[in-house]
C-alpha positions in Angstrom: 0.0 0.4 -0.1 1.0 3.2 -1.2 0.0 6.5 0.7 0.3 10.1 -0.2 0.9 12.7 2.7 -1.0 16.0 1.8 -2.2 19.7 3.2 -5.8 20.1 2.0 -6.9 23.3 1.0 -8.7 24.2 4.0 -6.8 27.0 6.0 -7.6 26.1 9.9 -4.6 25.5 12.6 -6.8 22.1 13.1 -5.8 21.1 9.1 -2.6 22.6 9.5 -0.6 19.5 9.1 -0.5 16.6 6.4 -3.0 14.0 6.4 -2.1 10.5 4.7 -4.5 9.2 1.6 -4.3 6.1 -0.3 -3.2 6.1 -3.6 -5.3 3.6 -6.0 -3.9 1.5 -8.4 -5.1 3.8 -11.2 -3.2 6.6 -9.9 0.0 4.8 -8.4 2.2 6.5 -11.1 0.8 10.0 -11.2 0.3 11.0 -7.7 3.7 12.6 -6.5 5.0 15.0 -4.4 4.5 18.8 -5.6 1.3 17.9 -7.2 -2.3 19.5 -6.8 -4.8 16.3 -6.0 -8.5 16.4 -5.4 -9.4 14.4 -1.9 -12.9 14.4 0.1 -12.4 16.2 3.2 -15.0 15.7 6.3 -18.2 14.1 6.2 -20.3 13.7 3.0 -18.7 14.0 -0.6 -17.1 17.4 0.0 -13.9 17.5 -2.4 -11.1 19.9 -1.8 -8.0 20.5 -3.6 -4.9 18.9 -1.7 -1.0 19.5 -2.4 1.3 16.0 -2.0 4.2 17.4 0.4 5.3 13.1 0.7 5.1 9.9 0.2 5.0 6.9 2.8 4.4 2.8 2.8 2.0 3.2 5.8 -0.2 5.3 7.6 -0.8 6.1 11.8 -4.5 6.6 11.5 -6.4 3.9 12.6 -9.8 4.6 11.1 -11.0 3.9 7.5 -8.5 6.1 5.2 -10.0 7.6 1.9 -8.2 7.8 -1.4 -6.8 10.5 -4.0 -9.8 10.8 -6.2 -7.9 12.8 -9.1 -4.8 14.0 -9.7 -4.4 17.8 -11.6 -0.9 17.8 -13.3 1.0 16.0 -15.0 4.4 17.1 -13.7 5.2 19.0 -10.0 3.8 22.2 -9.7 5.8 22.7 -6.6 9.5 21.7 -6.7 11.5 19.9 -3.9 13.0 23.4 -3.2 9.9 25.4 -3.0 8.1 22.7 -0.8 10.8 22.7 1.6 10.7 26.7 1.9 6.8 26.7 2.4 7.4 24.8 5.3 10.1 27.2 6.4 7.7 29.7 5.5 4.8 28.7 7.3 7.1 28.1 10.5 8.2 31.7 10.3 5.4 33.7 9.6 3.1 32.0 11.7 0.9 31.5 8.7 -1.0 27.9 7.4 0.9 25.7 5.4 -1.6 25.9 2.4 -1.4 30.0 2.3 1.7 29.7 1.8 2.0 26.9 -1.1 -1.0 28.9 -2.7 1.1 32.1 -2.3 3.7 30.3 -4.8 1.3 29.3 -7.4 0.2 32.1 -10.3 -3.7 32.2 -10.0 -4.8 30.2 -13.0 -3.3 27.0 -10.9 -5.9 27.8 -7.7 -9.0 26.0 -7.8 -12.8 26.8 -7.5 -15.1 24.7 -5.8 -18.4 24.1 -7.4 -21.5 23.0 -6.0 -22.8 20.0 -7.9 -25.8 19.8 -5.6 -27.8 22.5 -4.0 -29.2 19.8 -1.3 -26.3 18.4 -0.5 -22.6 18.9 0.3 -21.7 17.7 -3.1 -18.9 19.5 -4.6 -16.6 19.6 -7.4 -13.0 21.2 -8.1 -12.5 22.4 -11.2 -8.8 24.1 -12.5 -9.0 27.8 -12.8 -6.2 27.7 -15.6 -6.6 27.2 -19.3 -4.0 27.2 -21.5 -3.9 29.1 -24.8 -3.9 27.5 -28.1 -4.0 28.6 -31.9 -5.4 26.4 -35.0 -1.8 25.5 -36.9 -2.1 23.7 -40.8 -0.4 20.4 -41.6 0.3 18.9 -44.8 -1.4 15.1 -44.9 -0.2 14.0 -48.3 2.5 14.3 -50.7 3.5 16.7 -53.5 2.2 14.4 -56.1 -1.1 14.3 -54.6 -1.4 18.0 -54.1 -0.2 18.1 -57.7 -2.6 15.8 -58.6 -5.3 17.3 -56.8 -4.5 21.0 -58.1 -5.3 19.6 -62.1 -8.7 18.3 -60.6 -9.8 21.6 -59.1 -12.2 23.8 -61.0 -10.0 26.7 -62.1 -12.1 29.1 -60.8 -11.7 27.7 -57.2 -8.8 30.1 -56.6 -8.6 30.1 -53.2 -8.3 26.1 -53.0 -5.4 26.4 -56.0 -3.9 28.7 -53.7 -4.2 26.6 -50.6 -3.1 23.3 -52.5 0.0 25.4 -53.3 0.8 25.8 -50.4 0.2 22.7 -48.8 2.8 21.7 -51.3 5.4 23.9 -49.9 4.3 22.6 -46.1 4.9 18.9 -47.6 7.3 17.6 -44.8 7.7 20.7 -42.9 6.5 21.8 -39.2 2.5 23.2 -39.1 2.2 26.5 -39.5 0.0 29.0 -37.6 -3.7 28.9 -39.5 -4.5 32.5 -38.5 -1.0 33.5 -40.4 -1.5 31.7 -43.5 -5.2 33.2 -44.0 -4.0 36.7 -43.3 -1.0 36.5 -45.5 -2.6 34.9 -48.2 -5.9 36.2 -48.1 -7.6 33.1 -48.1 -11.0 32.6 -46.1 -11.1 30.2 -43.1 -13.9 28.3 -44.4 -11.6 27.2 -47.1 -8.9 25.4 -44.8 -12.2 23.8 -42.9 -13.6 22.0 -46.2 -9.8 21.2 -47.2 -9.8 19.1 -43.8 -12.8 18.2 -44.5 -11.7 16.6 -47.7 -8.4 15.1 -46.2 -6.2 17.7 -47.3 -5.1 18.5 -44.6 -5.0 18.6 -41.0 -5.6 21.3 -38.6 -4.0 20.8 -35.1 -4.8 22.7 -31.7 -1.1 24.1 -30.6 -0.4 25.8 -27.4 1.1 29.1 -27.4 2.1 31.1 -24.8 0.6 34.4 -24.2 4.1 36.7 -23.9 4.3 39.7 -22.2 7.2 41.8 -23.5 7.4 39.5 -26.6 8.2 42.7 -28.7 11.8 43.3 -27.0 12.7 39.4 -27.8 14.0 40.1 -31.3 15.9 43.5 -30.9 19.2 43.5 -31.7 21.4 42.7 -28.4 23.0 45.3 -26.4 26.6 44.9 -25.8 28.4 44.9 -22.4 29.8 48.1 -21.3 33.2 49.1 -20.5 33.7 48.9 -16.6 34.9 51.6 -13.9 37.5 50.6 -11.5 34.9 50.1 -9.0 32.2 48.1 -11.3 34.8 45.4 -12.1 36.1 45.0 -8.3 32.2 44.6 -7.4 31.8 42.4 -10.2 34.9 40.4 -9.1 34.0 39.4 -6.0 30.4 38.7 -6.4 31.7 36.5 -9.8 33.9 34.4 -8.0 30.9 33.1 -5.3 28.7 32.7 -8.6 31.9 30.1 -10.1 32.7 28.8 -6.9 28.9 28.2 -5.7 29.3 30.0 -2.4 26.4 31.4 -1.0 27.6 34.5 0.4 25.4 37.7 0.7 26.9 41.1 -0.5 25.4 44.8 -0.3 26.4 46.2 -2.8 26.1 50.2 -2.0 26.5 52.7 -5.0 25.0 56.1 -5.9 22.5 56.7 -8.3 23.9 56.4 -11.7 27.1 54.3 -10.5 26.0 51.6 -13.0 24.6 49.1 -10.6 22.5 47.7 -13.6 25.3 47.0 -15.9 27.2 45.0 -13.1 24.0 43.3 -12.0 24.0 42.1 -16.0 27.6 41.1 -16.5 27.1 38.8 -13.5 24.1 37.3 -15.1 25.7 36.3 -17.9 28.6 35.0 -16.1 25.8 33.0 -14.2 24.5 31.9 -17.3 27.8 31.3 -18.9 28.2 28.5 -15.8 24.6 26.9 -17.4 23.1 28.4 -13.7 19.8 30.3 -13.8 19.5 34.0 -12.3 16.5 35.7 -10.7 16.4 39.3 -10.1 13.9 41.5 -8.3 12.8 44.6 -8.8 10.6 46.3 -5.9 7.4 47.8 -8.0 5.9 47.1 -11.4 6.4 50.6 -11.9 10.2 49.8 -12.4 9.6 46.8 -14.6 9.3 48.4 -18.2 12.6 49.9 -17.8 14.5 46.9 -16.0 12.7 44.8 -18.6 14.1 46.5 -21.5 17.4 46.5 -20.1 17.5 42.7 -19.2 15.7 41.6 -22.1 18.3 43.3 -25.0 21.0 41.5 -23.4 19.3 38.1 -23.5 16.4 38.2 -25.2 13.7 35.0 -24.6 15.9 33.6 -21.9 14.5 36.4 -19.4 10.8 35.8 -18.1 8.9 38.2 -16.1 6.9 38.1 -13.7 4.8 40.7 -11.6 1.4 41.8 -10.7 0.5 43.6 -13.9 0.3 40.5 -16.0 -3.0 38.8 -17.0 -3.5 35.7 -15.1 -3.1 33.9 -18.2 -0.1 35.7 -19.1 1.7 35.2 -15.8 0.6 31.3 -16.2 2.7 31.5 -19.3 5.5 32.9 -17.9 5.3 30.5 -15.1 5.1 27.4 -17.0 8.1 28.7 -19.3 10.2 28.7 -16.1 9.4 26.1 -14.6 10.1 23.9 -18.0 13.4 25.4 -18.0 12.4 27.6 -21.4 13.4 30.6 -19.8 16.4 30.6 -17.2 16.5 34.1 -15.8 13.7 35.7 -13.9 12.6 39.8 -13.4 10.0 40.6 -11.2 8.5 42.3 -8.4 8.3 40.6 -4.7 6.1 37.6 -6.3 8.9 36.9 -8.4 10.9 35.7 -5.0 8.8 32.6 -5.7 9.6 31.7 -9.5 10.2 27.9 -10.1 13.5 28.3 -11.5 15.2 24.9 -11.2 19.5 25.6 -10.9 19.6 28.6 -9.2 23.5 30.2 -9.5 22.5 34.0 -8.5 19.7 36.0 -7.0 20.0 40.1 -7.5 17.6 42.0 -5.2 17.7 45.6 -6.6 16.6 49.0 -4.5 17.0 46.8 -1.6 15.6 49.1 1.0 12.2 49.7 -0.4 9.3 48.7 1.4 7.2 47.0 -1.3 9.3 43.9 -0.7 7.5 43.2 2.7 4.0 41.6 2.0 1.3 43.4 3.5 -0.7 40.3 4.5 -0.7 36.6 4.7 1.9 35.0 4.6 4.1 38.6 5.7 6.8 37.9 4.4 9.6 40.0 3.4 11.3 39.2 0.1 14.6 39.4 1.2 14.2 36.8 3.8 13.0 34.7 1.0 15.7 35.4 -1.2 18.5 34.6 1.4 16.6 31.5 2.3 16.9 29.9 -1.6 20.2 31.4 -2.0 21.2 29.3 0.8 19.4 25.8 -0.5 21.4 26.0 -4.1 24.4 27.6 -2.6 24.4 30.7 -4.5 25.4 34.2 -3.7 22.6 37.0 -3.0 23.8 40.6 -4.3 21.4 43.4 -2.7 21.8 46.8 -4.1 21.1 50.1 -3.2 21.9 53.8 -3.2 20.3 54.3 0.3 20.7 50.7 2.4 18.2 49.9 5.0 19.5 50.8 7.7 19.4 46.6 8.8 21.4 45.8 5.6 23.8 48.4 6.0 24.2 47.1 10.0 24.6 43.5 8.8 27.5 44.9 6.5 28.9 46.6 9.1 29.2 43.5 11.5 30.7 41.5 8.0 27.6 39.3 8.0 27.3 41.0 4.7 30.1 41.8 2.4 29.9 45.2 1.6 31.0 46.9 -2.0 31.4 50.4 -2.5 30.3 52.1 -5.8 30.3 55.9 -4.7 31.2 57.1 -8.1 28.6 57.9 -11.4 30.1 56.1 -14.0 30.3 59.2 -16.3 32.3 60.7 -13.7 30.1 63.6 -13.0 29.5 64.9 -9.7 25.7 64.1 -8.0 23.2 66.9 -9.0 23.4 69.9 -6.5 20.5 70.2 -4.0 19.1 73.4 -3.2 16.4 73.6 -0.4 13.6 75.7 -0.7 11.7 77.2 2.9 8.3 77.3 1.7 7.6 78.9 5.2 8.9 81.6 3.6 8.8 81.4 0.0 6.9 83.5 -2.5 4.6 80.8 -4.8 2.0 80.4 -7.4 -1.1 82.4 -7.3 -3.3 79.5 -8.4 -2.4 76.8 -5.9 0.1 77.6 -3.4 2.0 74.2 -4.1 4.3 75.9 -6.1 7.2 77.8 -5.3 8.7 80.8 -7.4 12.0 79.6 -7.3 10.8 76.2 -8.8 9.0 77.8 -11.4 11.7 80.1 -12.9 13.8 76.6 -12.6 10.8 74.7 -14.8 11.0 77.6 -17.2 14.3 77.8 -18.0 14.8 73.7 -18.6 12.1 73.7 -20.5 13.4 76.9 -22.8 16.5 74.5 -22.7 14.5 71.6 -24.7 15.4 69.5 -21.7 13.2 67.6 -19.3 11.9 67.8 -15.7 10.6 65.0 -12.7 8.0 66.4 -9.8 7.4 64.3 -7.2 4.5 65.0 -4.5 3.9 61.7 -2.1 0.2 61.9 -2.5 -2.2 61.1 -5.2 -6.0 62.9 -5.4 -6.3 66.3 -5.6 -6.9 67.6 -2.2 -6.1 65.7 1.0 -9.5 66.6 2.7 -12.3 68.8 2.7 -13.6 70.6 5.6 -16.5 73.3 6.7 -15.0 77.2 7.3 -18.2 77.5 9.4 -18.1 74.3 11.9 -14.5 72.7 11.3 -16.6 69.3 10.2 -14.5 67.1 7.6 -15.6 64.8 5.2 -14.4 60.9 6.8 -15.2 57.4 5.3 -18.0 55.5 6.8 -15.8 52.6 7.2 -12.3 53.8 8.2 -11.4 56.6 10.6 -9.5 58.3 7.5 -10.3 61.7 6.1 -11.9 61.2 2.4 -9.8 62.5 -0.2 -10.7 64.8 -2.8 -10.6 63.2 -6.8 -11.6 66.1 -9.1 -11.1 63.5 -12.4 -14.1 61.5 -11.2 -15.7 64.7 -9.3 -15.8 62.3 -6.1 -14.6 61.9 -2.4 -12.6 58.5 -2.4 -11.1 56.5 0.4 -7.6 55.2 -0.3 -8.1 52.4 2.3 -11.3 51.1 1.6 -12.1 52.4 -1.4 -15.3 54.0 -0.7 -16.3 56.7 -2.7 -19.2 59.1 -2.3 -20.3 62.9 -4.1 -18.6 65.8 -3.0 -20.7 68.1 -1.2 -21.5 71.7 -2.1 -23.1 71.9 1.9 -21.7 71.1 5.0 -24.1 68.5 5.9 -23.5 69.0 9.9 -24.1 72.9 9.7 -25.8 73.2 6.3 -23.2 76.2 5.3 -21.8 76.6 2.2 -18.2 77.8 3.5 -16.8 74.0 2.5 -13.7 74.2 1.0 -10.7 71.8 -0.4 -7.4 71.8 2.2 -3.8 70.0 1.2 -2.6 68.4 -2.3 -2.3 65.8 -4.4 -1.0 65.0 -7.1 -4.3 65.7 -9.2 -4.2 69.5 -7.9 -0.5 70.0 -8.5 -1.1 68.9 -12.6 -3.8 71.1 -13.0 -1.5 73.8 -11.6 1.1 73.0 -14.1 -1.7 73.0 -16.8 -2.1 77.1 -15.3 1.7 77.7 -14.9 2.4 76.3 -18.4 -0.1 76.1 -20.7 1.7 74.9 -23.6 3.8 72.5 -21.5 3.5 68.7 -22.1 2.3 66.9 -18.5 2.1 63.2 -17.3 1.2 61.9 -14.4 2.0 58.5 -13.0 0.0 58.1 -9.8 -2.1 54.5 -8.8 -5.1 56.7 -10.2 -3.3 56.8 -13.8 -2.0 53.3 -14.1 -4.4 51.0 -13.2 -5.1 49.9 -16.8 -3.1 46.7 -18.1 0.5 48.6 -19.2 -0.2 51.9 -17.7 3.0 52.0 -16.4 5.0 51.7 -19.3 3.0 53.4 -21.9 3.7 56.7 -19.8 7.1 56.0 -19.6 7.8 55.6 -23.2 5.6 58.6 -23.9 8.1 60.9 -21.6 11.3 59.0 -22.8 10.2 59.9 -26.4 9.8 63.2 -25.0 6.3 63.6 -25.7 6.0 65.3 -22.3 8.0 67.8 -20.8 7.4 67.4 -16.9 6.8 63.9 -15.5 4.5 64.4 -12.0 4.2 61.4 -10.0 4.0 59.3 -6.2 7.3 57.8 -5.0 6.9 55.3 -8.2 8.6 57.6 -9.8 11.7 58.3 -7.3 14.3 55.1 -8.1 15.1 53.3 -11.1 14.6 56.0 -13.7 17.0 56.7 -16.0 16.2 59.6 -18.8 19.0 61.5 -20.3 17.1 64.6 -20.9 16.0 64.9 -17.5 18.1 67.8 -15.8 15.6 69.3 -13.0 14.3 67.0 -10.2 11.6 68.9 -8.0 10.2 67.6 -4.7 6.9 69.6 -4.2 6.7 68.6 -0.2 9.4 67.0 1.6 7.4 66.5 4.3 4.7 64.1 4.0 6.3 61.3 5.5 8.2 63.2 8.6 5.1 63.8 10.4 3.9 60.2 10.9 4.8 58.5 14.2 6.9 56.1 12.9 10.2 55.3 14.0 11.6 54.6 10.7 10.0 57.9 9.1 13.6 59.7 8.6 15.0 56.7 7.3 11.6 56.9 4.3 12.4 60.7 3.8 16.1 60.5 3.3 15.7 57.0 0.8 12.7 58.8 -1.0 15.0 62.4 -1.5 18.3 60.7 -2.4 16.7 58.5 -4.9 14.3 60.8 -6.7 17.7 63.4 -6.6 19.5 60.3 -8.6 17.1 60.6 -11.4 18.4 64.1 -12.4 21.7 64.9 -14.8 22.3 61.0 -15.2 23.8 61.5 -18.9 26.4 64.3 -20.5 23.7 67.4 -19.5 24.3 68.6 -15.9 21.4 68.2 -13.0 19.8 70.0 -10.5 17.3 69.3 -7.6 15.0 71.3 -5.7 13.6 70.7 -2.6 10.2 72.2 -0.8 10.1 71.6 2.3 8.5 73.5 5.9 10.8 71.6 8.1 14.3 72.8 6.2 16.4 72.1 9.4 15.5 68.4 9.6 18.7 66.1 9.4 17.2 63.5 7.3 16.4 66.4 4.6 19.7 68.4 5.3 21.9 65.2 4.9 19.5 64.5 1.8 20.6 67.7 0.0 24.8 66.5 0.8 24.0 62.9 -0.8 25.2 62.0 2.7 24.4 58.3 3.5 27.4 57.4 5.4 26.6 60.6 8.3 22.8 59.8 8.2 23.2 55.8 8.9 25.4 57.3 12.2 23.2 59.5 13.3 20.1 57.7 12.5 21.8 54.6 14.0 22.3 56.8 17.8 18.4 57.6 17.3 17.8 54.2 17.1 19.9 52.8 19.5 18.5 55.3 22.0 15.0 54.4 21.2 15.8 50.3 21.1 14.8 50.1 17.7 15.8 47.9 14.8 18.4 47.1 14.2 19.5 46.8 17.5 16.2 45.0 18.8 14.0 42.6 16.9 10.6 43.5 16.6 7.1 41.6 16.0 3.6 43.0 16.3 0.6 41.0 17.0 -2.9 42.9 15.6 -6.7 42.3 16.6 -9.4 43.2 15.0 -13.1 43.0 15.3 -16.2 44.9 14.2 -17.1 45.8 17.8 -14.1 48.0 19.2 -14.7 46.4 22.9 -13.7 42.7 21.3 -11.0 43.6 19.8 -10.2 45.7 22.8 -10.8 42.8 25.5 -8.8 40.3 23.3 -5.3 42.1 22.7 -5.5 42.6 26.6 -5.8 39.0 27.0 -3.0 38.4 24.1 -1.1 41.0 25.9 -0.9 39.0 29.7 -0.4 35.9 28.1 2.4 37.7 26.2 4.0 39.1 29.5 3.6 35.7 31.6 5.2 33.3 28.9 8.1 35.9 27.9 11.0 36.9 30.1 12.2 40.2 31.3 14.4 41.3 28.4 11.3 41.3 25.9 9.9 44.9 25.8 6.3 45.1 25.4 4.6 48.2 24.2 0.6 48.2 24.6 -1.9 47.4 24.1 -2.8 50.4 21.9 -5.3 51.0 19.4 -4.3 51.2 15.8 -3.1 54.7 14.7 -5.7 54.5 12.5 -8.5 52.7 14.5 -10.8 51.5 12.3 -10.3 50.3 9.1 -13.2 48.5 6.6 -15.4 48.7 9.2 -12.8 47.1 11.8 -11.3 47.9 14.7 -8.0 47.6 15.3 -5.4 47.2 18.1 -2.1 46.1 18.9 0.9 44.8 20.6 4.3 45.4 20.1 7.3 43.0 21.6 10.5 44.1 20.9 13.6 41.8 21.7 17.0 40.6 21.4 17.1 36.9 22.2 13.8 35.1 23.4 13.7 31.9 23.3 10.2 31.5 24.5 9.2 33.6 21.6 8.0 31.1 18.9 6.6 28.8 21.2 4.4 30.9 23.0 3.1 32.8 19.5 2.5 29.2 18.1 0.6 28.3 21.2 -1.2 30.9 20.3 -1.9 31.1 17.0 -3.8 27.9 18.0 -5.7 29.1 20.8 -6.7 31.7 18.8 -7.8 29.9 15.9 -11.9 29.4 17.1 -12.2 32.9 17.6 -12.2 33.8 14.0 -15.7 32.2 13.8 -17.0 34.8 16.1 -15.3 37.5 13.9 -12.0 37.8 15.2 -9.0 38.4 13.1 -5.5 38.1 14.6 -2.9 39.3 12.3 1.2 38.1 13.2 3.7 40.3 12.0 7.5 39.7 12.1 9.5 42.4 11.7 7.3 45.1 10.6 8.3 48.2 8.5 5.4 50.4 10.6 4.5 50.1 13.8 1.0 52.2 12.8 
């Protein structure tokens, strides 16, 4: 007897372990670890999907063992490596094993349950994934047969005669797409169908890939660029680890424009020469179009792309190209960390400091940790790159845990652009909105007069931050969340950026019936309007969440700007990093203070990183650049040091602040959050959990809270949290695991409990 060990797709603590299922004789050669199967679970005939995670010859279960009903995959969809990774991830993030397995698969490989009978619990499992096929034409006769058929065919049957000529040329050759033949030779599809009925040809369904960025595969290949001495030293260090299959972690600290991407590309080439695969992560899909162009420009169809901007079909097909060994280089955003590459020889994480590498919901993983696990498993180096490394990574390099590589100069030997700070407390501003200083207006005029381009950043989308009545102070708030609604003039609505609630813009105050209701604050939409008023002849492109909702929007906006179809690119932080436009000579920051006011210990770090990154967009080619930063806090050390591009000084100061406050990287942290639709229930639950922590953890652990969430209500749920700070807490893992198990039943009563290791924010 043979048994499969199966994790069923029922995400609860009670089912968070493998179940034994008998493998029937007719499926004996089909069941294997990493394949999805259909099994009966619980009472009745309820079917669920399960993942085979192991095999065994006998079972410990005393009762009747159910059988595997169906195997969904011809080949394993989860490799031995990813199976082991999923188990580690479930333990590390306090998540269900099945949730981690599902996270690794594209949406098309997820299943759905259909009820067969409304009166019973009878269900069936249906695969969501569909392969795409095209009709192909194959010649089925000899050339002599086709010659005879041509003689027998009526002279006025011109389409048939044309088709017979084509079929004669196809004898002994591969099948050709029907659509291609029909289009290029102007033969109706009906002619092919009739010919197939007569036995002249065969029409076959052939699978084909929905291939994003396919147009880049056939472009002329770019050549490796000549290295500077600093680039060469960085390359030599990492390539040695590639050649010797060493699991070293490198931190490549290179200023904007120092040529980090070229180092990545040549290291990938070296890895491919060794016959191994390479994985490269970028933080946001907004960066992907330019980076994909550079990587595909060097390696062509060897490259596969994975990110959330692809359709489910495109993502499924790219995933299958990787799993089948047809693509050996993967570039993508956070989820690409799970790409099914089978022989990893190099892993690159660009802009490693970016917060988007942390998953917001279960499983709450950080891509850097996943990549470190995979690098160790594959005996491969991990290369972390940034102009402004996270304090955690920089501190690890200081201690020798990471090997630090420095590239402090731009490749063209040009200096970093000078940065001027504009004190908005005293500055003269435009008469339309008061958002743009006269100094920035003049700089924009000068830049455009020279035929050059500018990038403007405001890290807040929408038209206005909030709507308020000047008579009574009423502020329009979301009915589901404790947050003010943002005005969007393009849709003439007030919108909540947390739950998506929308409502009409009020003309009369709902509280006091006054007409003195006004818009306050500013957003990208409002700044765009101001720019059109200041520069009526200028082309302005806006890039934020609202303008990039449609598929491919990121690429279209960046291409238009790169082609010179606009003078100004205005956007949120998605334009701050990775973009490389040689004609951009001016960068303006509308308001540098958006993050500084947050009650977050990382506020200064994020501000410094963002300002340094966006400053690096200016003067990247031969033309000198300039940066203007508008701020109401010109004396803040993060802004002052960003002005001087002085990362080392910032690192020293910020580390001192973190040490004084017992914050990372001096302490590890863990955040426990409870939410419920009734506030008192959420509060009681968090206090009970806090008591449990206090009773089980040592005196060395620092417990902050319980407290209400900084935004106490989101999507009609109230949030309370506890934060644990610790250096070495041996009881933590077991205490939290016990807590996870004991709180499972409470989910039926409307509670949601989130476990977050190393949260990026306490708010």
